[in-house]
N, C-alpha and C positions, 0 to 999 in steps of 0.2 A: 543568536546565531551569528550575527555580524562579528561579535567579539571572538567567537571560535574560529571564524574564517580568517580574521586578521591576525590571530595568535598562532596559527599553525605554521610550521617551518617547512613543510613540503608543498610543492606546487600541486594545486588541486584544479581539476577540470570538472565543471558542472555543465551538463547538457540538459536542456529542456526540450522535450518532444511534445509540443502542444501549441495551440493557438492562444495567445495572450491578449488580455484587455489592455488598453492604453495605460491604466494606472499600474497594472502588473509590470508592464515594460519599464515604466518610470522607476518603480521600486527596484527592479533588477539592475537598472543602470546605476542606481545609487550603490548597490552592492559591488558592481563592477569597479566603480571609482574607489571605494573603500579598500577593495582587496586586489587592486590591479597588480601588485607586486607578487602575489602568491596564488591568485585564483583566476582561472580563465573560464568565463561563462559564455556558453553558446546557446542560441535559441534556434531550433529547427521547427519551422511551422509548416513545411510541406507534409502532405499526407504520406505516411508509410504504413504498410499493412501490419497486421498484428504479429505475424511471424518475424518480419524484419525488426519490429520493435522489441520483441522478446529476445531476439539475437543481440541487439544493441545493449539491452539491459543485462544480458548474460555476460557481456564483456566488462561491465562496470565493476568497480571495486566496492561500491556501495550505492544504495538507492534512497531516494527521498520520497516520503509519503506525507502529503499535506491534507489534513481533514479538519474542517471547521465545524462539522456536525457532531451533535452529541449522540445521535441514534443511527444515522446511516453508516453503512460499511461499504467503502469503495471497492469495486471489483478488483482494482489494482492491488489491494491488500493481499488477495489470494494468489495473484500472479507473483507477487514479491515473496510470499511464503514458499512457493514451489522453487523459486530461484535460489533460495537459501543463501542470500547475500546479506551483509549488514544493512539494516534499514533504519534510517532516522525518521521516526514517525512523529511529526509535529502535529499535535492535537491537544484537545482539552483533557485534563486529568478527569477520569471517571467516564469518558465517552466510551462508546462501544469499541472503537479502534484501540483506545488505551487498554481496555479490559482484555482484548485479544492479545495485544502486544505484551502484556505481562506474562503470558504463557509461552512466549516464543523467544528463545535466548538471543537470536540474531537481531531482535528489535531493540532499538535504543529510543526511549520515550522522552519527548521534549514537550512540556506543557507551555503552550504559547500564551497562556493567561497570566503567567508569573515569571519573574526573573530570579529563579532560585539557584542555589548551589548545586542541587540535584540535576537541574538542566545542564549546567556547565560541566558536571562530571559525566553525564550521559553523552554530551556532545564530544568531549575529549575521548571517551571510550569508543564512540562511533568512528572518529577519525583514526584512532589507533588501530581498530579492527580493519578499517579500509586500507591502511598503510601496510600493516603486517600480514594481513589475511589470516590472522590467528584469532579465531573466534569459534564459539560453539554455535551450531545450527541444528534446527529440528523442524520437521513438518509434523505437528501433532496429529495423532490418529484421526481426530474429528475433522481435520482439514485435508486428509489424504484423498487422493482421487478415488481409490477403491471404496472408501467409506462414504464419500459424497455420492458416488454413483449408486451405491446400495440404497442410501436414504432417498434419493430422487426416484429411483426405480420403484421403491415401496410406495412413495407418495403417488406416483403416476398410476400404479396398479390399484391403489385404494380408490383413486378418483374414477378410474374406469369401472371398477366393481360397483361403486355407488351409482354410476350412470347406467350400468346394465340393470341394476335392481329397480331404479326409477322407470326405466324403459319397460321392464317386465310388469311392474305394477300398473303402469299406464295402459299397456296392452291388455292385461286382465280386466281392468276397469272398462275398457271399450268393449270387450267381449261379453261382459255381464250386462251391458245395457242393450 
């Protein structure tokens, strides 16, 4: 990623809205030094509510998703899908984030475990999409709000139904004794 940041010709602003560990601050300061001519990095550690954060993300030309887990799916991924902005997803090839990212055209996948030409191409395409705002985007049906609402509603109704059945069975057992 450092190479991509130092090779870009446009001025880039990167904003982090998070609390960082000391080692993360140090790593970011290394990036700041390497990219000082073409990249401005800001860290905002004050709490901002979710609506303000979504508003800030909506103003961005691109979004960064970092995931070191092979199985966990960060909630942020779903927020990013709905925003339909270019997303640089830095994760391990084969992870759950990677699998989902392959289905979403505005996701540009970067495998942090290797330094491949594919990573460089995806990084270049991500920066190009952010710069030109010319990219394909999609919210797959299985991630749409309507579909997820339906699925969660069915799951809740199923749980309630099973709870009612158990309650009725328990009541009839008590009556028979």
